[in-house]
C-alpha positions as CSV (number, residue, x, y, z in Angstrom):
1,M,7.5,-48.2,79.7
2,K,6.0,-45.8,81.7
3,L,5.7,-43.2,78.5
4,L,4.3,-46.6,76.6
5,T,1.6,-47.0,79.1
6,G,0.8,-43.5,79.4
7,L,0.4,-42.7,76.3
8,F,-2.1,-45.8,76.1
9,L,-4.5,-44.7,78.8
10,L,-4.7,-41.6,77.1
11,V,-5.8,-42.8,74.2
12,C,-8.3,-45.0,75.7
13,S,-9.4,-42.4,78.1
14,S,-10.2,-40.3,74.6
15,V,-11.7,-42.9,73.1
16,A,-13.6,-44.2,76.5
17,F,-14.5,-40.7,78.0
18,G,-14.0,-37.7,75.8
19,Q,-16.6,-38.4,72.9
20,Q,-20.0,-38.0,75.2
21,G,-23.1,-36.4,73.5
22,W,-25.0,-37.4,70.8
23,W,-24.2,-39.7,67.5
24,R,-25.9,-40.2,64.2
25,A,-25.1,-43.5,63.6
26,Q,-25.6,-45.6,59.9
27,L,-25.7,-49.1,58.6
28,L,-24.4,-48.9,54.7
29,R,-26.4,-51.4,52.7
30,K,-24.1,-52.4,50.0
31,D,-27.5,-51.5,47.9
32,G,-26.6,-47.3,48.7
33,N,-29.3,-47.3,51.7
34,S,-28.3,-46.2,54.7
35,I,-30.6,-47.2,58.0
36,P,-29.8,-44.3,60.5
37,F,-30.1,-44.7,64.1
38,T,-29.0,-42.4,67.2
39,I,-26.7,-43.1,70.1
40,E,-26.2,-41.0,73.6
41,W,-22.8,-41.9,74.7
42,K,-22.0,-41.2,78.2
43,T,-20.0,-42.4,80.8
44,A,-20.8,-44.3,83.7
45,Q,-18.4,-45.6,87.1
46,H,-15.8,-44.8,84.8
47,K,-16.8,-46.7,81.4
48,P,-18.7,-45.8,78.2
49,V,-22.0,-46.3,77.9
50,W,-24.2,-45.8,74.8
51,Y,-27.9,-45.6,74.9
52,I,-29.8,-46.1,71.7
53,H,-32.8,-44.1,70.8
54,N,-35.7,-45.5,69.2
55,A,-38.6,-43.3,69.7
56,A,-39.8,-43.6,73.1
57,E,-37.7,-46.6,73.9
58,K,-33.9,-46.2,75.3
59,I,-31.6,-49.2,74.7
60,R,-28.8,-49.5,76.9
61,V,-25.6,-51.0,75.9
62,D,-22.3,-51.2,78.4
63,N,-20.2,-54.0,77.2
64,I,-18.0,-52.0,75.7
65,T,-14.0,-52.9,75.3
66,V,-11.8,-50.1,74.6
67,A,-8.5,-50.8,73.4
68,G,-6.2,-48.5,71.7
69,D,-8.7,-46.6,68.7
70,S,-10.9,-49.9,69.0
71,L,-14.3,-50.1,70.6
72,F,-15.9,-53.7,71.1
73,V,-19.6,-52.8,71.8
74,Q,-21.8,-55.7,73.0
75,M,-25.4,-55.5,72.4
76,P,-27.5,-56.7,75.6
77,V,-29.7,-59.2,73.6
78,F,-28.8,-61.2,70.6
79,E,-25.8,-62.4,68.8
80,S,-25.1,-58.5,68.0
81,Q,-22.1,-56.6,68.2
82,F,-19.8,-54.2,66.6
83,K,-16.2,-54.0,65.4
84,L,-14.9,-50.1,65.8
85,K,-12.3,-47.6,65.0
86,Y,-12.6,-44.3,66.4
87,S,-10.4,-41.4,64.9
88,N,-11.0,-37.4,64.5
89,N,-14.6,-37.6,65.8
90,L,-15.6,-40.5,63.3
91,I,-16.4,-43.6,64.0
92,T,-16.2,-46.7,61.3
93,G,-16.1,-50.3,61.3
94,V,-18.9,-53.1,61.4
95,W,-21.9,-54.6,63.0
96,L,-22.0,-58.4,63.6
97,K,-25.5,-60.3,64.2
98,G,-25.4,-64.0,63.9
99,G,-27.9,-65.7,61.7
100,A,-29.6,-69.4,61.2
101,V,-26.8,-69.9,58.3
102,K,-24.3,-67.0,58.9
103,T,-23.1,-64.3,60.1
104,Q,-24.7,-60.9,58.9
105,E,-22.2,-58.2,58.4
106,I,-22.6,-54.0,57.5
107,A,-20.7,-51.8,57.3
108,F,-21.2,-48.9,59.8
109,T,-20.3,-45.0,60.8
110,A,-21.0,-42.3,63.0
111,T,-20.4,-38.9,63.4
112,Q,-21.4,-36.6,66.1
113,Q,-24.7,-35.1,65.3
114,K,-28.4,-35.7,67.3
115,E,-31.1,-35.9,64.0
116,R,-31.8,-39.1,62.9
117,F,-33.0,-37.9,59.4
118,D,-32.2,-34.3,58.0
119,A,-36.2,-32.9,58.4
120,G,-35.6,-30.1,56.0
121,K,-37.1,-26.4,56.3
122,K,-41.0,-26.9,54.5
123,I,-44.4,-26.8,55.6
124,V,-44.9,-30.9,55.3
125,P,-48.7,-32.6,55.4
126,N,-49.7,-34.7,58.1
127,I,-50.0,-38.2,58.2
128,N,-50.8,-38.7,61.5
129,G,-53.5,-41.7,62.0
130,R,-54.2,-45.4,61.1
131,W,-53.0,-46.9,57.9
132,A,-54.3,-50.0,56.4
133,V,-50.4,-51.2,54.5
134,H,-50.4,-53.3,51.6
135,F,-46.3,-55.6,51.0
136,A,-45.6,-56.4,48.0
137,G,-44.7,-60.5,49.6
138,A,-47.7,-60.8,51.7
139,Q,-50.1,-63.5,50.8
140,P,-53.7,-62.6,49.5
141,G,-55.8,-60.5,51.4
142,E,-53.2,-59.8,54.4
143,L,-52.9,-56.7,55.5
144,S,-50.6,-54.8,58.4
145,V,-51.6,-51.4,59.3
146,A,-49.6,-48.7,60.5
147,E,-50.2,-46.3,63.4
148,L,-48.1,-43.1,62.9
149,K,-47.9,-40.0,65.6
150,Q,-47.1,-36.9,63.8
151,Q,-45.7,-33.9,65.5
152,A,-44.4,-30.9,63.4
153,R,-41.7,-33.0,61.2
154,H,-41.3,-35.5,63.6
155,I,-43.1,-38.8,63.1
156,S,-43.4,-42.1,65.8
157,G,-45.2,-45.3,65.5
158,T,-45.3,-48.9,64.7
159,F,-46.4,-51.1,61.8
160,L,-48.4,-54.4,63.3
161,N,-48.8,-57.3,60.7
162,P,-50.2,-60.8,62.1
163,T,-47.2,-61.5,63.5
164,G,-46.6,-59.0,65.4
165,D,-45.2,-55.6,65.0
166,Y,-42.1,-53.8,63.8
167,R,-41.6,-52.0,67.5
168,Y,-40.2,-48.5,68.0
169,L,-39.5,-47.0,64.6
170,D,-38.7,-43.1,64.6
171,G,-38.3,-40.6,61.7
172,V,-39.6,-37.8,59.9
173,V,-42.0,-35.9,57.4
174,K,-39.6,-34.4,54.7
175,N,-41.3,-32.2,51.6
176,D,-43.5,-35.1,50.6
177,S,-42.0,-38.3,51.8
178,L,-42.1,-40.5,55.2
179,Y,-38.8,-41.3,56.5
180,L,-38.8,-44.6,59.6
181,S,-36.1,-46.1,60.8
182,C,-35.2,-48.7,64.1
183,F,-32.3,-50.4,65.6
184,D,-32.1,-52.7,68.6
185,G,-29.4,-54.9,68.0
186,G,-31.9,-57.7,66.2
187,H,-34.3,-55.1,63.8
188,A,-32.6,-52.9,61.6
189,F,-35.1,-51.1,59.7
190,L,-35.4,-48.1,57.2
191,I,-39.0,-47.6,55.6
192,T,-39.5,-45.1,53.5
193,A,-42.7,-43.4,51.4
194,V,-44.2,-40.7,49.3
195,I,-47.2,-39.0,50.8
196,K,-49.9,-38.2,48.3
197,N,-53.2,-37.0,49.5
198,N,-54.7,-39.9,51.8
199,Q,-52.2,-42.3,50.1
200,L,-48.4,-43.5,51.0
201,T,-47.1,-44.4,47.6
202,D,-44.1,-46.1,46.5
203,G,-43.2,-47.5,49.8
204,Q,-39.8,-49.1,50.4
205,F,-39.2,-51.6,52.8
206,Y,-35.3,-52.4,53.9
207,S,-34.3,-54.8,56.2
208,G,-31.0,-55.8,57.4
209,A,-28.2,-55.9,54.9
210,T,-30.1,-57.2,52.3
211,Y,-34.1,-57.3,52.5
212,K,-36.3,-54.8,50.3
213,E,-39.9,-55.1,50.0
214,A,-42.3,-52.8,47.9
215,W,-45.4,-51.6,49.8
216,H,-48.4,-48.7,49.5
217,A,-50.5,-47.5,52.1
218,E,-54.1,-45.9,52.3
219,K,-56.1,-43.7,55.3
220,N,-58.2,-46.1,57.1
221,A,-59.1,-45.3,60.5
222,Q,-61.3,-49.0,60.7
223,A,-58.2,-51.3,59.2
224,K,-57.6,-54.5,61.3
225,V,-54.9,-57.1,60.9
226,P,-56.6,-60.3,60.1
227,Q,-55.9,-63.4,62.4
228,E,-56.5,-66.0,60.6
229,T,-53.6,-67.1,58.5
230,V,-51.2,-67.1,61.2
231,A,-53.8,-68.9,63.7
232,M,-52.7,-72.3,65.4
233,Y,-54.8,-75.0,66.8
234,A,-55.3,-78.1,69.0
235,K,-55.7,-81.0,66.6
236,P,-58.6,-83.0,66.7
237,G,-59.0,-85.0,69.8
238,E,-55.9,-83.6,71.3
239,D,-56.1,-81.4,74.4
240,Q,-53.4,-81.5,76.3
241,L,-49.0,-81.5,76.0
242,H,-46.7,-84.1,76.1
243,F,-43.2,-82.5,76.4
244,S,-39.7,-82.9,78.1
245,F,-36.6,-80.8,77.5
246,K,-33.8,-79.4,78.7
247,D,-33.0,-76.5,80.5
248,L,-30.1,-74.1,80.5
249,N,-28.3,-76.4,82.9
250,G,-28.8,-79.3,81.2
251,H,-31.8,-80.6,83.4
252,T,-34.9,-82.7,81.9
253,V,-38.0,-80.6,82.2
254,S,-41.1,-82.3,81.7
255,I,-44.4,-80.4,81.4
256,N,-45.7,-83.4,83.8
257,D,-43.4,-83.0,86.7
258,E,-45.0,-82.3,90.0
259,R,-44.4,-78.9,90.0
260,F,-46.8,-78.1,87.4
261,N,-49.8,-79.8,88.5
262,N,-53.0,-78.0,89.6
263,K,-51.3,-75.1,88.5
264,V,-52.4,-73.0,85.6
265,V,-48.9,-73.1,83.0
266,V,-48.0,-70.5,80.2
267,I,-46.1,-71.6,77.3
268,Q,-44.3,-69.4,75.9
269,L,-42.5,-70.4,72.3
270,M,-39.8,-67.6,71.5
271,G,-36.1,-68.1,70.4
272,S,-33.1,-65.1,72.0
273,W,-32.8,-63.8,68.3
274,C,-36.6,-62.4,68.1
275,P,-36.7,-58.6,69.2
276,N,-41.0,-59.5,69.5
277,C,-39.8,-62.1,71.9
278,M,-37.5,-59.7,73.9
279,D,-40.7,-57.5,74.6
280,E,-43.2,-60.6,75.8
281,T,-40.2,-61.8,77.4
282,A,-39.8,-58.5,79.7
283,F,-43.5,-58.9,80.0
284,L,-43.9,-62.2,81.4
285,S,-41.1,-61.5,83.4
286,D,-42.6,-59.3,85.3
287,Y,-45.7,-60.3,85.2
288,Y,-44.4,-64.0,86.7
289,A,-42.3,-62.1,89.6
290,K,-45.8,-60.8,90.7
291,N,-48.2,-63.9,90.3
292,K,-46.0,-66.9,90.9
293,Q,-47.4,-67.3,94.1
294,R,-51.0,-67.7,93.2
295,G,-50.2,-70.8,91.5
296,V,-49.1,-69.6,87.7
297,E,-46.3,-71.4,86.0
298,I,-44.2,-70.4,82.6
299,I,-41.9,-72.2,80.8
300,A,-40.2,-71.1,78.0
301,L,-39.8,-73.6,74.9
302,A,-36.8,-72.0,72.5
303,Y,-36.5,-72.5,69.0
304,E,-32.9,-71.1,68.4
305,Y,-31.0,-70.5,64.9
306,S,-29.0,-73.7,65.3
307,T,-28.7,-77.2,67.0
308,D,-25.3,-76.1,68.7
309,W,-26.2,-76.6,72.3
310,E,-23.4,-73.9,73.6
311,R,-24.4,-71.5,71.5
312,S,-27.7,-71.6,71.7
313,I,-27.1,-71.9,75.2
314,K,-24.9,-68.6,75.4
315,S,-27.7,-66.7,73.7
316,L,-30.6,-67.9,76.1
317,T,-28.5,-67.4,79.0
318,K,-27.7,-63.8,78.1
319,F,-31.8,-63.3,77.2
320,K,-32.5,-64.3,80.7
321,D,-30.3,-62.1,82.2
322,R,-31.3,-59.4,80.5
323,F,-34.9,-59.4,81.7
324,N,-34.3,-61.5,85.2
325,V,-36.3,-63.9,83.6
326,Q,-37.2,-66.4,87.0
327,Y,-39.1,-69.2,85.3
328,T,-38.0,-72.0,83.5
329,I,-36.5,-71.7,79.7
330,L,-35.8,-74.9,78.0
331,N,-33.8,-75.2,74.4
332,T,-35.6,-77.7,72.3
333,G,-33.0,-79.1,70.2
334,V,-35.0,-77.6,67.2
335,T,-34.4,-75.1,65.0
336,V,-36.4,-72.4,64.2
337,G,-36.0,-72.5,60.5
338,D,-37.0,-76.8,60.8
339,S,-39.8,-77.1,58.5
340,L,-40.7,-80.0,61.1
341,R,-40.3,-78.0,64.4
342,T,-43.7,-78.6,65.4
343,E,-44.1,-82.3,65.0
344,K,-40.8,-82.2,66.7
345,T,-41.7,-80.4,69.7
346,L,-45.2,-79.8,69.8
347,P,-47.3,-82.7,67.8
348,E,-50.7,-81.9,69.4
349,L,-50.7,-78.8,67.7
350,T,-51.0,-77.1,64.2
351,P,-48.1,-75.5,62.5
352,I,-46.5,-72.9,64.6
353,K,-46.1,-70.1,62.3
354,F,-45.0,-67.4,63.7
355,F,-42.9,-66.4,66.9
356,P,-43.4,-65.8,69.7
357,S,-46.6,-67.6,70.1
358,S,-47.9,-69.1,73.3
359,I,-50.4,-71.7,74.7
360,I,-52.1,-71.4,78.3
361,L,-53.1,-74.5,80.1
362,D,-55.7,-75.2,82.3
363,K,-54.6,-76.4,86.3
364,K,-55.8,-80.1,84.7
365,G,-53.0,-79.5,82.0
366,K,-55.5,-78.9,79.2
367,I,-55.1,-76.2,76.4
368,R,-57.7,-73.1,76.9
369,K,-55.9,-70.7,74.9
370,L,-53.3,-70.0,71.9
371,D,-52.2,-67.0,70.8
372,T,-49.9,-66.6,67.6
373,G,-48.6,-63.4,66.9
374,F,-48.0,-60.2,70.1
375,N,-48.6,-56.8,70.1
376,G,-45.3,-55.5,72.1
377,P,-45.4,-51.9,74.0
378,A,-44.8,-50.0,70.8
379,T,-48.3,-50.4,70.0
380,G,-50.1,-48.4,72.8
381,E,-53.0,-49.4,73.3
382,H,-52.7,-52.7,71.4
383,Y,-50.3,-53.7,74.3
384,T,-52.7,-52.8,76.4
385,A,-55.3,-55.1,75.7
386,Y,-52.7,-57.8,75.2
387,K,-51.7,-57.2,79.0
388,N,-55.5,-57.1,80.0
389,E,-56.8,-59.9,78.2
390,F,-54.2,-61.8,79.3
391,E,-54.1,-60.8,82.6
392,Q,-58.2,-62.1,82.1
393,T,-57.4,-65.5,81.1
394,V,-55.1,-66.3,83.8
395,N,-57.8,-64.8,86.4
396,T,-60.2,-67.0,85.1
397,L,-58.0,-70.2,84.9
398,L,-57.1,-69.4,88.5
399,Q,-60.3,-69.3,90.1
400,E,-61.9,-72.6,88.8
401,Q,-61.3,-76.0,90.9
């Protein structure tokens, strides 16, 4: 028995601590395309820790269970996990991500190397700058914008569209082609294109297990993302909200509760499944901690994948703990896919089109600003502009009597 126990601990120790360094991971789609990303494997307090890198982003993953040659890796946000096997410097298994209808499953493999993509050795064109992007599935007149930063063969950046951004993209320019990818537990993207003069042609956008969409772009320093198609408004004659939902402890909270009286209240429309909501929550959580004493309140209204209370609360609690959220989170009990989600929760508004969105109420409870989409930290100056505008709006409302 002692010999068997020793062998088991030796195997666990080898898997948990013996494979530190950089790994190139790939999600293997059935159409033959692979979504690559990089993992930095370390040890902290005698336990394995992964850091998933996407350009400037570094995601710490420390909920890792080792059992023999198996690894069970739970991502810190989202219903997202890996079930893996380690053998001969190779990791294989699956990535599982919860969804509205079923759990998405994609084959996974990882080998010990640092490079996300093979960059090649030829001199490559420089595509640094701003690009007007046209996705095949976009509505007429709907434009996206790519902002790319290139240093030699390495390239990073993001795509902005009316709903937000694609967060941190990382990749290379190889010969005459562009390759970008990201993985954050929610997003799993691969973006490719051919470079021709000041155009990106034959583009393909791959997302998750099956989604694929064509795109092309032209260099345009003045390209802007139109917001009209996603705008949300208060209906004629409506200037206040009237809602009550349960918090994560099952207690009913109403916007008319006394604690929100004479406060500037920010209503965050979000879901624990939403990567851009993750970035917005990080910002709002920090903002609230620094400004709640000034008379600011924040209420998050969650629209989850299902009406299963326990599933939703588990995911929202994970979200709350990750970002140390001290403001109120309410589960609407209405799914994100419900075509009547607005009528059932905020009937005073025109349809909620995208997440995250936000509503800012003045100290009298009147609707003063509605924002759709969110420009997160991967967008650089756009994120700074968003924060500045948000803070100016709140400061102005706080000064009102």
